[in-house]
mmCIF entry with sequence, helices, sheets and N, C-alpha, C, O atoms, coordinates in Angstrom:
data_MODEL
# 
_entry.id   MODEL 
# 
_entity.id                         1 
_entity.type                       polymer 
_entity.pdbx_number_of_molecules   1 
# 
_entity_poly.entity_id                      1 
_entity_poly.type                           'polypeptide(L)' 
_entity_poly.nstd_linkage                   no 
_entity_poly.nstd_monomer                   no 
_entity_poly.pdbx_seq_one_letter_code       MHSLAAAYTTFYEHCPVLKAPSQEVVETWLLLCQLTGQILRQGMDLLGIGTPKRL 
_entity_poly.pdbx_seq_one_letter_code_can   MHSLAAAYTTFYEHCPVLKAPSQEVVETWLLLCQLTGQILRQGMDLLGIGTPKRL 
_entity_poly.pdbx_strand_id                 A 
# 
loop_
_entity_poly_seq.entity_id 
_entity_poly_seq.num 
_entity_poly_seq.mon_id 
_entity_poly_seq.hetero 
1 1  MET n 
1 2  HIS n 
1 3  SER n 
1 4  LEU n 
1 5  ALA n 
1 6  ALA n 
1 7  ALA n 
1 8  TYR n 
1 9  THR n 
1 10 THR n 
1 11 PHE n 
1 12 TYR n 
1 13 GLU n 
1 14 HIS n 
1 15 CYS n 
1 16 PRO n 
1 17 VAL n 
1 18 LEU n 
1 19 LYS n 
1 20 ALA n 
1 21 PRO n 
1 22 SER n 
1 23 GLN n 
1 24 GLU n 
1 25 VAL n 
1 26 VAL n 
1 27 GLU n 
1 28 THR n 
1 29 TRP n 
1 30 LEU n 
1 31 LEU n 
1 32 LEU n 
1 33 CYS n 
1 34 GLN n 
1 35 LEU n 
1 36 THR n 
1 37 GLY n 
1 38 GLN n 
1 39 ILE n 
1 40 LEU n 
1 41 ARG n 
1 42 GLN n 
1 43 GLY n 
1 44 MET n 
1 45 ASP n 
1 46 LEU n 
1 47 LEU n 
1 48 GLY n 
1 49 ILE n 
1 50 GLY n 
1 51 THR n 
1 52 PRO n 
1 53 LYS n 
1 54 ARG n 
1 55 LEU n 
# 
_struct_asym.id          A 
_struct_asym.entity_id   1 
# 
loop_
_struct_conf.conf_type_id 
_struct_conf.id 
_struct_conf.pdbx_PDB_helix_id 
_struct_conf.beg_label_comp_id 
_struct_conf.beg_label_asym_id 
_struct_conf.beg_label_seq_id 
_struct_conf.pdbx_beg_PDB_ins_code 
_struct_conf.end_label_comp_id 
_struct_conf.end_label_asym_id 
_struct_conf.end_label_seq_id 
_struct_conf.pdbx_end_PDB_ins_code 
_struct_conf.beg_auth_comp_id 
_struct_conf.beg_auth_asym_id 
_struct_conf.beg_auth_seq_id 
_struct_conf.end_auth_comp_id 
_struct_conf.end_auth_asym_id 
_struct_conf.end_auth_seq_id 
_struct_conf.pdbx_PDB_helix_class 
_struct_conf.details 
_struct_conf.pdbx_PDB_helix_length 
HELX_P HELX_P1 AA1 HIS A 2  ? HIS A 14 ? HIS A 2  HIS A 14 1 ? 13 
HELX_P HELX_P2 AA2 VAL A 17 ? LYS A 19 ? VAL A 17 LYS A 19 5 ? 3  
HELX_P HELX_P3 AA3 GLN A 23 ? LEU A 46 ? GLN A 23 LEU A 46 1 ? 24 
# 
_struct_conf_type.id          HELX_P 
_struct_conf_type.criteria    ? 
_struct_conf_type.reference   ? 
# 
loop_
_atom_site.group_PDB 
_atom_site.id 
_atom_site.type_symbol 
_atom_site.label_atom_id 
_atom_site.label_alt_id 
_atom_site.label_comp_id 
_atom_site.label_asym_id 
_atom_site.label_entity_id 
_atom_site.label_seq_id 
_atom_site.pdbx_PDB_ins_code 
_atom_site.Cartn_x 
_atom_site.Cartn_y 
_atom_site.Cartn_z 
_atom_site.occupancy 
_atom_site.B_iso_or_equiv 
_atom_site.pdbx_formal_charge 
_atom_site.auth_seq_id 
_atom_site.auth_comp_id 
_atom_site.auth_asym_id 
_atom_site.auth_atom_id 
_atom_site.pdbx_PDB_model_num 
ATOM 1   N N  . MET A 1 1  ? 92.342  214.823 43.130 1.00 0.00 ? 1  MET A N  1 
ATOM 2   C CA . MET A 1 1  ? 93.481  215.511 43.687 1.00 0.00 ? 1  MET A CA 1 
ATOM 3   C C  . MET A 1 1  ? 94.529  214.502 44.119 1.00 0.00 ? 1  MET A C  1 
ATOM 4   O O  . MET A 1 1  ? 95.728  214.743 43.982 1.00 0.00 ? 1  MET A O  1 
ATOM 5   N N  . HIS A 1 2  ? 94.074  213.372 44.640 1.00 0.00 ? 2  HIS A N  1 
ATOM 6   C CA . HIS A 1 2  ? 95.014  212.338 45.056 1.00 0.00 ? 2  HIS A CA 1 
ATOM 7   C C  . HIS A 1 2  ? 95.816  211.818 43.872 1.00 0.00 ? 2  HIS A C  1 
ATOM 8   O O  . HIS A 1 2  ? 97.018  211.582 43.997 1.00 0.00 ? 2  HIS A O  1 
ATOM 9   N N  . SER A 1 3  ? 95.169  211.636 42.726 1.00 0.00 ? 3  SER A N  1 
ATOM 10  C CA . SER A 1 3  ? 95.882  211.118 41.553 1.00 0.00 ? 3  SER A CA 1 
ATOM 11  C C  . SER A 1 3  ? 96.929  212.115 41.061 1.00 0.00 ? 3  SER A C  1 
ATOM 12  O O  . SER A 1 3  ? 97.991  211.706 40.591 1.00 0.00 ? 3  SER A O  1 
ATOM 13  N N  . LEU A 1 4  ? 96.648  213.413 41.160 1.00 0.00 ? 4  LEU A N  1 
ATOM 14  C CA . LEU A 1 4  ? 97.638  214.421 40.780 1.00 0.00 ? 4  LEU A CA 1 
ATOM 15  C C  . LEU A 1 4  ? 98.836  214.357 41.719 1.00 0.00 ? 4  LEU A C  1 
ATOM 16  O O  . LEU A 1 4  ? 99.982  214.388 41.269 1.00 0.00 ? 4  LEU A O  1 
ATOM 17  N N  . ALA A 1 5  ? 98.578  214.268 43.008 1.00 0.00 ? 5  ALA A N  1 
ATOM 18  C CA . ALA A 1 5  ? 99.673  214.188 43.980 1.00 0.00 ? 5  ALA A CA 1 
ATOM 19  C C  . ALA A 1 5  ? 100.510 212.934 43.748 1.00 0.00 ? 5  ALA A C  1 
ATOM 20  O O  . ALA A 1 5  ? 101.736 212.983 43.840 1.00 0.00 ? 5  ALA A O  1 
ATOM 21  N N  . ALA A 1 6  ? 99.858  211.813 43.447 1.00 0.00 ? 6  ALA A N  1 
ATOM 22  C CA . ALA A 1 6  ? 100.585 210.569 43.195 1.00 0.00 ? 6  ALA A CA 1 
ATOM 23  C C  . ALA A 1 6  ? 101.425 210.672 41.919 1.00 0.00 ? 6  ALA A C  1 
ATOM 24  O O  . ALA A 1 6  ? 102.574 210.230 41.889 1.00 0.00 ? 6  ALA A O  1 
ATOM 25  N N  . ALA A 1 7  ? 100.852 211.252 40.878 1.00 0.00 ? 7  ALA A N  1 
ATOM 26  C CA . ALA A 1 7  ? 101.591 211.420 39.624 1.00 0.00 ? 7  ALA A CA 1 
ATOM 27  C C  . ALA A 1 7  ? 102.783 212.348 39.815 1.00 0.00 ? 7  ALA A C  1 
ATOM 28  O O  . ALA A 1 7  ? 103.863 212.092 39.284 1.00 0.00 ? 7  ALA A O  1 
ATOM 29  N N  . TYR A 1 8  ? 102.591 213.420 40.570 1.00 0.00 ? 8  TYR A N  1 
ATOM 30  C CA . TYR A 1 8  ? 103.694 214.349 40.819 1.00 0.00 ? 8  TYR A CA 1 
ATOM 31  C C  . TYR A 1 8  ? 104.803 213.674 41.627 1.00 0.00 ? 8  TYR A C  1 
ATOM 32  O O  . TYR A 1 8  ? 105.985 213.887 41.359 1.00 0.00 ? 8  TYR A O  1 
ATOM 33  N N  . THR A 1 9  ? 104.426 212.871 42.603 1.00 0.00 ? 9  THR A N  1 
ATOM 34  C CA . THR A 1 9  ? 105.423 212.162 43.404 1.00 0.00 ? 9  THR A CA 1 
ATOM 35  C C  . THR A 1 9  ? 106.259 211.242 42.521 1.00 0.00 ? 9  THR A C  1 
ATOM 36  O O  . THR A 1 9  ? 107.479 211.177 42.671 1.00 0.00 ? 9  THR A O  1 
ATOM 37  N N  . THR A 1 10 ? 105.619 210.543 41.616 1.00 0.00 ? 10 THR A N  1 
ATOM 38  C CA . THR A 1 10 ? 106.343 209.667 40.690 1.00 0.00 ? 10 THR A CA 1 
ATOM 39  C C  . THR A 1 10 ? 107.300 210.480 39.823 1.00 0.00 ? 10 THR A C  1 
ATOM 40  O O  . THR A 1 10 ? 108.458 210.103 39.642 1.00 0.00 ? 10 THR A O  1 
ATOM 41  N N  . PHE A 1 11 ? 106.810 211.595 39.290 1.00 0.00 ? 11 PHE A N  1 
ATOM 42  C CA . PHE A 1 11 ? 107.667 212.481 38.492 1.00 0.00 ? 11 PHE A CA 1 
ATOM 43  C C  . PHE A 1 11 ? 108.868 212.940 39.311 1.00 0.00 ? 11 PHE A C  1 
ATOM 44  O O  . PHE A 1 11 ? 110.004 212.858 38.845 1.00 0.00 ? 11 PHE A O  1 
ATOM 45  N N  . TYR A 1 12 ? 108.628 213.419 40.518 1.00 0.00 ? 12 TYR A N  1 
ATOM 46  C CA . TYR A 1 12 ? 109.682 213.970 41.363 1.00 0.00 ? 12 TYR A CA 1 
ATOM 47  C C  . TYR A 1 12 ? 110.730 212.918 41.717 1.00 0.00 ? 12 TYR A C  1 
ATOM 48  O O  . TYR A 1 12 ? 111.919 213.226 41.792 1.00 0.00 ? 12 TYR A O  1 
ATOM 49  N N  . GLU A 1 13 ? 110.291 211.674 41.935 1.00 0.00 ? 13 GLU A N  1 
ATOM 50  C CA . GLU A 1 13 ? 111.220 210.594 42.266 1.00 0.00 ? 13 GLU A CA 1 
ATOM 51  C C  . GLU A 1 13 ? 112.103 210.215 41.078 1.00 0.00 ? 13 GLU A C  1 
ATOM 52  O O  . GLU A 1 13 ? 113.257 209.830 41.263 1.00 0.00 ? 13 GLU A O  1 
ATOM 53  N N  . HIS A 1 14 ? 111.573 210.319 39.870 1.00 0.00 ? 14 HIS A N  1 
ATOM 54  C CA . HIS A 1 14 ? 112.303 209.855 38.696 1.00 0.00 ? 14 HIS A CA 1 
ATOM 55  C C  . HIS A 1 14 ? 113.006 210.956 37.893 1.00 0.00 ? 14 HIS A C  1 
ATOM 56  O O  . HIS A 1 14 ? 113.825 210.665 37.022 1.00 0.00 ? 14 HIS A O  1 
ATOM 57  N N  . CYS A 1 15 ? 112.692 212.188 38.182 1.00 0.00 ? 15 CYS A N  1 
ATOM 58  C CA . CYS A 1 15 ? 113.268 213.306 37.423 1.00 0.00 ? 15 CYS A CA 1 
ATOM 59  C C  . CYS A 1 15 ? 113.878 214.327 38.381 1.00 0.00 ? 15 CYS A C  1 
ATOM 60  O O  . CYS A 1 15 ? 113.189 215.239 38.840 1.00 0.00 ? 15 CYS A O  1 
ATOM 61  N N  . PRO A 1 16 ? 115.158 214.178 38.682 1.00 0.00 ? 16 PRO A N  1 
ATOM 62  C CA . PRO A 1 16 ? 115.798 215.160 39.581 1.00 0.00 ? 16 PRO A CA 1 
ATOM 63  C C  . PRO A 1 16 ? 115.850 216.541 38.898 1.00 0.00 ? 16 PRO A C  1 
ATOM 64  O O  . PRO A 1 16 ? 116.684 216.791 38.028 1.00 0.00 ? 16 PRO A O  1 
ATOM 65  N N  . VAL A 1 17 ? 114.963 217.396 39.306 1.00 0.00 ? 17 VAL A N  1 
ATOM 66  C CA . VAL A 1 17 ? 114.725 218.669 38.622 1.00 0.00 ? 17 VAL A CA 1 
ATOM 67  C C  . VAL A 1 17 ? 115.998 219.479 38.430 1.00 0.00 ? 17 VAL A C  1 
ATOM 68  O O  . VAL A 1 17 ? 116.260 219.950 37.323 1.00 0.00 ? 17 VAL A O  1 
ATOM 69  N N  . LEU A 1 18 ? 116.785 219.651 39.464 1.00 0.00 ? 18 LEU A N  1 
ATOM 70  C CA . LEU A 1 18 ? 117.971 220.501 39.358 1.00 0.00 ? 18 LEU A CA 1 
ATOM 71  C C  . LEU A 1 18 ? 119.121 219.817 38.621 1.00 0.00 ? 18 LEU A C  1 
ATOM 72  O O  . LEU A 1 18 ? 120.139 220.449 38.340 1.00 0.00 ? 18 LEU A O  1 
ATOM 73  N N  . LYS A 1 19 ? 118.967 218.538 38.308 1.00 0.00 ? 19 LYS A N  1 
ATOM 74  C CA . LYS A 1 19 ? 119.990 217.804 37.559 1.00 0.00 ? 19 LYS A CA 1 
ATOM 75  C C  . LYS A 1 19 ? 119.504 217.464 36.151 1.00 0.00 ? 19 LYS A C  1 
ATOM 76  O O  . LYS A 1 19 ? 120.009 216.534 35.523 1.00 0.00 ? 19 LYS A O  1 
ATOM 77  N N  . ALA A 1 20 ? 118.540 218.209 35.668 1.00 0.00 ? 20 ALA A N  1 
ATOM 78  C CA . ALA A 1 20 ? 117.998 217.979 34.320 1.00 0.00 ? 20 ALA A CA 1 
ATOM 79  C C  . ALA A 1 20 ? 119.101 218.192 33.282 1.00 0.00 ? 20 ALA A C  1 
ATOM 80  O O  . ALA A 1 20 ? 120.088 218.873 33.557 1.00 0.00 ? 20 ALA A O  1 
ATOM 81  N N  . PRO A 1 21 ? 118.936 217.614 32.095 1.00 0.00 ? 21 PRO A N  1 
ATOM 82  C CA . PRO A 1 21 ? 119.996 217.657 31.090 1.00 0.00 ? 21 PRO A CA 1 
ATOM 83  C C  . PRO A 1 21 ? 120.314 219.043 30.522 1.00 0.00 ? 21 PRO A C  1 
ATOM 84  O O  . PRO A 1 21 ? 121.398 219.242 29.974 1.00 0.00 ? 21 PRO A O  1 
ATOM 85  N N  . SER A 1 22 ? 119.398 219.997 30.642 1.00 0.00 ? 22 SER A N  1 
ATOM 86  C CA . SER A 1 22 ? 119.680 221.348 30.137 1.00 0.00 ? 22 SER A CA 1 
ATOM 87  C C  . SER A 1 22 ? 118.952 222.374 30.996 1.00 0.00 ? 22 SER A C  1 
ATOM 88  O O  . SER A 1 22 ? 118.026 222.042 31.736 1.00 0.00 ? 22 SER A O  1 
ATOM 89  N N  . GLN A 1 23 ? 119.382 223.609 30.886 1.00 0.00 ? 23 GLN A N  1 
ATOM 90  C CA . GLN A 1 23 ? 118.752 224.694 31.641 1.00 0.00 ? 23 GLN A CA 1 
ATOM 91  C C  . GLN A 1 23 ? 117.295 224.860 31.229 1.00 0.00 ? 23 GLN A C  1 
ATOM 92  O O  . GLN A 1 23 ? 116.442 225.168 32.062 1.00 0.00 ? 23 GLN A O  1 
ATOM 93  N N  . GLU A 1 24 ? 117.010 224.657 29.954 1.00 0.00 ? 24 GLU A N  1 
ATOM 94  C CA . GLU A 1 24 ? 115.631 224.772 29.474 1.00 0.00 ? 24 GLU A CA 1 
ATOM 95  C C  . GLU A 1 24 ? 114.730 223.724 30.134 1.00 0.00 ? 24 GLU A C  1 
ATOM 96  O O  . GLU A 1 24 ? 113.596 224.023 30.508 1.00 0.00 ? 24 GLU A O  1 
ATOM 97  N N  . VAL A 1 25 ? 115.232 222.510 30.271 1.00 0.00 ? 25 VAL A N  1 
ATOM 98  C CA . VAL A 1 25 ? 114.461 221.446 30.923 1.00 0.00 ? 25 VAL A CA 1 
ATOM 99  C C  . VAL A 1 25 ? 114.299 221.756 32.407 1.00 0.00 ? 25 VAL A C  1 
ATOM 100 O O  . VAL A 1 25 ? 113.223 221.534 32.963 1.00 0.00 ? 25 VAL A O  1 
ATOM 101 N N  . VAL A 1 26 ? 115.338 222.262 33.054 1.00 0.00 ? 26 VAL A N  1 
ATOM 102 C CA . VAL A 1 26 ? 115.243 222.649 34.468 1.00 0.00 ? 26 VAL A CA 1 
ATOM 103 C C  . VAL A 1 26 ? 114.119 223.668 34.635 1.00 0.00 ? 26 VAL A C  1 
ATOM 104 O O  . VAL A 1 26 ? 113.278 223.521 35.523 1.00 0.00 ? 26 VAL A O  1 
ATOM 105 N N  . GLU A 1 27 ? 114.096 224.686 33.802 1.00 0.00 ? 27 GLU A N  1 
ATOM 106 C CA . GLU A 1 27 ? 113.081 225.728 33.911 1.00 0.00 ? 27 GLU A CA 1 
ATOM 107 C C  . GLU A 1 27 ? 111.680 225.174 33.657 1.00 0.00 ? 27 GLU A C  1 
ATOM 108 O O  . GLU A 1 27 ? 110.727 225.560 34.334 1.00 0.00 ? 27 GLU A O  1 
ATOM 109 N N  . THR A 1 28 ? 111.553 224.282 32.694 1.00 0.00 ? 28 THR A N  1 
ATOM 110 C CA . THR A 1 28 ? 110.253 223.684 32.397 1.00 0.00 ? 28 THR A CA 1 
ATOM 111 C C  . THR A 1 28 ? 109.775 222.834 33.560 1.00 0.00 ? 28 THR A C  1 
ATOM 112 O O  . THR A 1 28 ? 108.614 222.918 33.961 1.00 0.00 ? 28 THR A O  1 
ATOM 113 N N  . TRP A 1 29 ? 110.669 222.013 34.105 1.00 0.00 ? 29 TRP A N  1 
ATOM 114 C CA . TRP A 1 29 ? 110.304 221.153 35.237 1.00 0.00 ? 29 TRP A CA 1 
ATOM 115 C C  . TRP A 1 29 ? 109.977 221.978 36.476 1.00 0.00 ? 29 TRP A C  1 
ATOM 116 O O  . TRP A 1 29 ? 109.068 221.628 37.230 1.00 0.00 ? 29 TRP A O  1 
ATOM 117 N N  . LEU A 1 30 ? 110.713 223.079 36.697 1.00 0.00 ? 30 LEU A N  1 
ATOM 118 C CA . LEU A 1 30 ? 110.395 223.953 37.833 1.00 0.00 ? 30 LEU A CA 1 
ATOM 119 C C  . LEU A 1 30 ? 109.008 224.569 37.665 1.00 0.00 ? 30 LEU A C  1 
ATOM 120 O O  . LEU A 1 30 ? 108.258 224.695 38.632 1.00 0.00 ? 30 LEU A O  1 
ATOM 121 N N  . LEU A 1 31 ? 108.676 224.945 36.449 1.00 0.00 ? 31 LEU A N  1 
ATOM 122 C CA . LEU A 1 31 ? 107.341 225.492 36.181 1.00 0.00 ? 31 LEU A CA 1 
ATOM 123 C C  . LEU A 1 31 ? 106.280 224.432 36.454 1.00 0.00 ? 31 LEU A C  1 
ATOM 124 O O  . LEU A 1 31 ? 105.242 224.730 37.045 1.00 0.00 ? 31 LEU A O  1 
ATOM 125 N N  . LEU A 1 32 ? 106.535 223.198 36.028 1.00 0.00 ? 32 LEU A N  1 
ATOM 126 C CA . LEU A 1 32 ? 105.616 222.099 36.306 1.00 0.00 ? 32 LEU A CA 1 
ATOM 127 C C  . LEU A 1 32 ? 105.425 221.929 37.810 1.00 0.00 ? 32 LEU A C  1 
ATOM 128 O O  . LEU A 1 32 ? 104.301 221.742 38.277 1.00 0.00 ? 32 LEU A O  1 
ATOM 129 N N  . CYS A 1 33 ? 106.505 221.992 38.558 1.00 0.00 ? 33 CYS A N  1 
ATOM 130 C CA . CYS A 1 33 ? 106.424 221.872 40.020 1.00 0.00 ? 33 CYS A CA 1 
ATOM 131 C C  . CYS A 1 33 ? 105.591 223.007 40.609 1.00 0.00 ? 33 CYS A C  1 
ATOM 132 O O  . CYS A 1 33 ? 104.735 222.779 41.463 1.00 0.00 ? 33 CYS A O  1 
ATOM 133 N N  . GLN A 1 34 ? 105.844 224.226 40.149 1.00 0.00 ? 34 GLN A N  1 
ATOM 134 C CA . GLN A 1 34 ? 105.111 225.383 40.661 1.00 0.00 ? 34 GLN A CA 1 
ATOM 135 C C  . GLN A 1 34 ? 103.623 225.273 40.366 1.00 0.00 ? 34 GLN A C  1 
ATOM 136 O O  . GLN A 1 34 ? 102.796 225.502 41.249 1.00 0.00 ? 34 GLN A O  1 
ATOM 137 N N  . LEU A 1 35 ? 103.277 224.926 39.139 1.00 0.00 ? 35 LEU A N  1 
ATOM 138 C CA . LEU A 1 35 ? 101.865 224.834 38.763 1.00 0.00 ? 35 LEU A CA 1 
ATOM 139 C C  . LEU A 1 35 ? 101.161 223.694 39.484 1.00 0.00 ? 35 LEU A C  1 
ATOM 140 O O  . LEU A 1 35 ? 100.002 223.825 39.879 1.00 0.00 ? 35 LEU A O  1 
ATOM 141 N N  . THR A 1 36 ? 101.855 222.586 39.654 1.00 0.00 ? 36 THR A N  1 
ATOM 142 C CA . THR A 1 36 ? 101.273 221.466 40.400 1.00 0.00 ? 36 THR A CA 1 
ATOM 143 C C  . THR A 1 36 ? 100.996 221.887 41.839 1.00 0.00 ? 36 THR A C  1 
ATOM 144 O O  . THR A 1 36 ? 99.942  221.569 42.390 1.00 0.00 ? 36 THR A O  1 
ATOM 145 N N  . GLY A 1 37 ? 101.931 222.593 42.438 1.00 0.00 ? 37 GLY A N  1 
ATOM 146 C CA . GLY A 1 37 ? 101.739 223.087 43.801 1.00 0.00 ? 37 GLY A CA 1 
ATOM 147 C C  . GLY A 1 37 ? 100.540 224.018 43.903 1.00 0.00 ? 37 GLY A C  1 
ATOM 148 O O  . GLY A 1 37 ? 99.769  223.943 44.859 1.00 0.00 ? 37 GLY A O  1 
ATOM 149 N N  . GLN A 1 38 ? 100.386 224.889 42.925 1.00 0.00 ? 38 GLN A N  1 
ATOM 150 C CA . GLN A 1 38 ? 99.251  225.817 42.929 1.00 0.00 ? 38 GLN A CA 1 
ATOM 151 C C  . GLN A 1 38 ? 97.926  225.062 42.841 1.00 0.00 ? 38 GLN A C  1 
ATOM 152 O O  . GLN A 1 38 ? 96.979  225.373 43.565 1.00 0.00 ? 38 GLN A O  1 
ATOM 153 N N  . ILE A 1 39 ? 97.863  224.078 41.960 1.00 0.00 ? 39 ILE A N  1 
ATOM 154 C CA . ILE A 1 39 ? 96.628  223.307 41.801 1.00 0.00 ? 39 ILE A CA 1 
ATOM 155 C C  . ILE A 1 39 ? 96.301  222.542 43.083 1.00 0.00 ? 39 ILE A C  1 
ATOM 156 O O  . ILE A 1 39 ? 95.153  222.533 43.529 1.00 0.00 ? 39 ILE A O  1 
ATOM 157 N N  . LEU A 1 40 ? 97.307  221.906 43.670 1.00 0.00 ? 40 LEU A N  1 
ATOM 158 C CA . LEU A 1 40 ? 97.071  221.161 44.910 1.00 0.00 ? 40 LEU A CA 1 
ATOM 159 C C  . LEU A 1 40 ? 96.651  222.101 46.042 1.00 0.00 ? 40 LEU A C  1 
ATOM 160 O O  . LEU A 1 40 ? 95.763  221.774 46.829 1.00 0.00 ? 40 LEU A O  1 
ATOM 161 N N  . ARG A 1 41 ? 97.290  223.263 46.118 1.00 0.00 ? 41 ARG A N  1 
ATOM 162 C CA . ARG A 1 41 ? 96.950  224.240 47.155 1.00 0.00 ? 41 ARG A CA 1 
ATOM 163 C C  . ARG A 1 41 ? 95.512  224.727 46.988 1.00 0.00 ? 41 ARG A C  1 
ATOM 164 O O  . ARG A 1 41 ? 94.779  224.847 47.969 1.00 0.00 ? 41 ARG A O  1 
ATOM 165 N N  . GLN A 1 42 ? 95.107  225.008 45.751 1.00 0.00 ? 42 GLN A N  1 
ATOM 166 C CA . GLN A 1 42 ? 93.735  225.463 45.498 1.00 0.00 ? 42 GLN A CA 1 
ATOM 167 C C  . GLN A 1 42 ? 92.720  224.377 45.850 1.00 0.00 ? 42 GLN A C  1 
ATOM 168 O O  . GLN A 1 42 ? 91.672  224.662 46.430 1.00 0.00 ? 42 GLN A O  1 
ATOM 169 N N  . GLY A 1 43 ? 93.035  223.145 45.498 1.00 0.00 ? 43 GLY A N  1 
ATOM 170 C CA . GLY A 1 43 ? 92.144  222.040 45.831 1.00 0.00 ? 43 GLY A CA 1 
ATOM 171 C C  . GLY A 1 43 ? 91.994  221.866 47.328 1.00 0.00 ? 43 GLY A C  1 
ATOM 172 O O  . GLY A 1 43 ? 90.888  221.656 47.825 1.00 0.00 ? 43 GLY A O  1 
ATOM 173 N N  . MET A 1 44 ? 93.101  221.952 48.048 1.00 0.00 ? 44 MET A N  1 
ATOM 174 C CA . MET A 1 44 ? 93.057  221.829 49.505 1.00 0.00 ? 44 MET A CA 1 
ATOM 175 C C  . MET A 1 44 ? 92.272  222.992 50.109 1.00 0.00 ? 44 MET A C  1 
ATOM 176 O O  . MET A 1 44 ? 91.515  222.812 51.062 1.00 0.00 ? 44 MET A O  1 
ATOM 177 N N  . ASP A 1 45 ? 92.460  224.180 49.547 1.00 0.00 ? 45 ASP A N  1 
ATOM 178 C CA . ASP A 1 45 ? 91.736  225.356 50.036 1.00 0.00 ? 45 ASP A CA 1 
ATOM 179 C C  . ASP A 1 45 ? 90.226  225.175 49.848 1.00 0.00 ? 45 ASP A C  1 
ATOM 180 O O  . ASP A 1 45 ? 89.441  225.510 50.735 1.00 0.00 ? 45 ASP A O  1 
ATOM 181 N N  . LEU A 1 46 ? 89.828  224.646 48.695 1.00 0.00 ? 46 LEU A N  1 
ATOM 182 C CA . LEU A 1 46 ? 88.403  224.409 48.445 1.00 0.00 ? 46 LEU A CA 1 
ATOM 183 C C  . LEU A 1 46 ? 87.817  223.401 49.441 1.00 0.00 ? 46 LEU A C  1 
ATOM 184 O O  . LEU A 1 46 ? 86.633  223.454 49.773 1.00 0.00 ? 46 LEU A O  1 
ATOM 185 N N  . LEU A 1 47 ? 88.666  222.486 49.907 1.00 0.00 ? 47 LEU A N  1 
ATOM 186 C CA . LEU A 1 47 ? 88.224  221.498 50.896 1.00 0.00 ? 47 LEU A CA 1 
ATOM 187 C C  . LEU A 1 47 ? 88.317  222.021 52.327 1.00 0.00 ? 47 LEU A C  1 
ATOM 188 O O  . LEU A 1 47 ? 87.917  221.343 53.273 1.00 0.00 ? 47 LEU A O  1 
ATOM 189 N N  . GLY A 1 48 ? 88.852  223.243 52.475 1.00 0.00 ? 48 GLY A N  1 
ATOM 190 C CA . GLY A 1 48 ? 88.980  223.836 53.808 1.00 0.00 ? 48 GLY A CA 1 
ATOM 191 C C  . GLY A 1 48 ? 90.167  223.309 54.590 1.00 0.00 ? 48 GLY A C  1 
ATOM 192 O O  . GLY A 1 48 ? 90.192  223.380 55.819 1.00 0.00 ? 48 GLY A O  1 
ATOM 193 N N  . ILE A 1 49 ? 91.159  222.776 53.871 1.00 0.00 ? 49 ILE A N  1 
ATOM 194 C CA . ILE A 1 49 ? 92.357  222.230 54.506 1.00 0.00 ? 49 ILE A CA 1 
ATOM 195 C C  . ILE A 1 49 ? 93.490  223.208 54.293 1.00 0.00 ? 49 ILE A C  1 
ATOM 196 O O  . ILE A 1 49 ? 93.804  223.557 53.155 1.00 0.00 ? 49 ILE A O  1 
ATOM 197 N N  . GLY A 1 50 ? 94.106  223.651 55.367 1.00 0.00 ? 50 GLY A N  1 
ATOM 198 C CA . GLY A 1 50 ? 95.213  224.592 55.271 1.00 0.00 ? 50 GLY A CA 1 
ATOM 199 C C  . GLY A 1 50 ? 96.476  223.926 54.754 1.00 0.00 ? 50 GLY A C  1 
ATOM 200 O O  . GLY A 1 50 ? 96.689  222.728 54.944 1.00 0.00 ? 50 GLY A O  1 
ATOM 201 N N  . THR A 1 51 ? 97.308  224.719 54.098 1.00 0.00 ? 51 THR A N  1 
ATOM 202 C CA . THR A 1 51 ? 98.588  224.234 53.604 1.00 0.00 ? 51 THR A CA 1 
ATOM 203 C C  . THR A 1 51 ? 99.688  225.205 54.018 1.00 0.00 ? 51 THR A C  1 
ATOM 204 O O  . THR A 1 51 ? 99.430  226.396 54.189 1.00 0.00 ? 51 THR A O  1 
ATOM 205 N N  . PRO A 1 52 ? 100.914 224.705 54.179 1.00 0.00 ? 52 PRO A N  1 
ATOM 206 C CA . PRO A 1 52 ? 102.014 225.605 54.508 1.00 0.00 ? 52 PRO A CA 1 
ATOM 207 C C  . PRO A 1 52 ? 102.348 226.497 53.314 1.00 0.00 ? 52 PRO A C  1 
ATOM 208 O O  . PRO A 1 52 ? 102.183 226.084 52.166 1.00 0.00 ? 52 PRO A O  1 
ATOM 209 N N  . LYS A 1 53 ? 102.804 227.684 53.572 1.00 0.00 ? 53 LYS A N  1 
ATOM 210 C CA . LYS A 1 53 ? 103.206 228.592 52.495 1.00 0.00 ? 53 LYS A CA 1 
ATOM 211 C C  . LYS A 1 53 ? 104.441 228.067 51.761 1.00 0.00 ? 53 LYS A C  1 
ATOM 212 O O  . LYS A 1 53 ? 104.580 228.236 50.550 1.00 0.00 ? 53 LYS A O  1 
ATOM 213 N N  . ARG A 1 54 ? 105.339 227.425 52.526 1.00 0.00 ? 54 ARG A N  1 
ATOM 214 C CA . ARG A 1 54 ? 106.599 226.934 51.976 1.00 0.00 ? 54 ARG A CA 1 
ATOM 215 C C  . ARG A 1 54 ? 107.015 225.667 52.673 1.00 0.00 ? 54 ARG A C  1 
ATOM 216 O O  . ARG A 1 54 ? 106.718 225.467 53.850 1.00 0.00 ? 54 ARG A O  1 
ATOM 217 N N  . LEU A 1 55 ? 107.697 224.819 51.953 1.00 0.00 ? 55 LEU A N  1 
ATOM 218 C CA . LEU A 1 55 ? 108.268 223.621 52.562 1.00 0.00 ? 55 LEU A CA 1 
ATOM 219 C C  . LEU A 1 55 ? 109.753 223.700 52.525 1.00 0.00 ? 55 LEU A C  1 
ATOM 220 O O  . LEU A 1 55 ? 110.432 222.785 52.990 1.00 0.00 ? 55 LEU A O  1 
# 
């Protein structure tokens, strides 16, 4: 789970999602962000660690 969070942080730092070159890329990157959040949330839940609903 730590490696996923680290990889996502690197992606987020280098790829400004809302400034992507096209609307299609923006939508794809937003989906990537959403799915990554879901996976991290599920992993934390399995470990019994609460997460905020929204940041």
